[in-house]
C-alpha angles and dihedrals in degrees: 000000000000109000139346114236118191122197122186115215144168092267134119103227142036118259133180138193138172113244125223088257094052098258119141107237116204120192109196134179112258110272097025110147124237090242091059091048091047091051089048091052092047092048091053098039094119090052090047092052094048095045089047092054091046090050090049091051089050092049091049090050092050091047089050090049096050093044090064092078113069110219103151098109133052089241091055092048092050091049090050090051092048091051092046090055091051091050104036107035096063091048092048090049093049098044097038088057093046093046096041095238132127119204111207098205134019117198135181123212135167093246119161100184096058133025091205141001136189134203105200092189093061099025088235118150123188122195125193114241085224087080082084087075095056132081115270095248091057091049088052088052091054092049093051091044093055093043088050088060086065085066101033115020098200136042097261128130092280090057093054092046087057089049094047089053098045104028111016092178092063094116091052091047092049091052093045090052092051090050093049093049094048100036103035095131087070096048 
């Protein structure tokens, strides 16, 4: 565990979680004393240790996954962009026509936190070059997901209706992606 971060909220009970960076996050009702929080941490020390180990394993798996795509030189970055164009552009063309949308700009970045993002207001879609490490059907899911945001900007019921219509396997793809990113040492 790295740090303990305490946030006081309008809540009725203490909660804890382990952050992506390994910090212990405590959410406490306003006015809770440090002694009560300390006792809560002590009482849950076994859970904290196990959750910290699990988070560290997940982090190591993600690091292993992302390290599989060499991007440290300009030549490697250009090669990744070329491969992305070959992979993404035909999918965008196909599904944009099918969905009746028209993205204005397609970008590729080495983002680890998101495999794709969309700005509906500008029509800009960004895809992570790390999609090159995923199976084609999961890449297809990410493309449809981002294009769907040109129709429905948030993840409400309308968005999922669009996904159901254009990529019915989206739930399976989302779960497979999570598994790959948290269990990449076994892939």
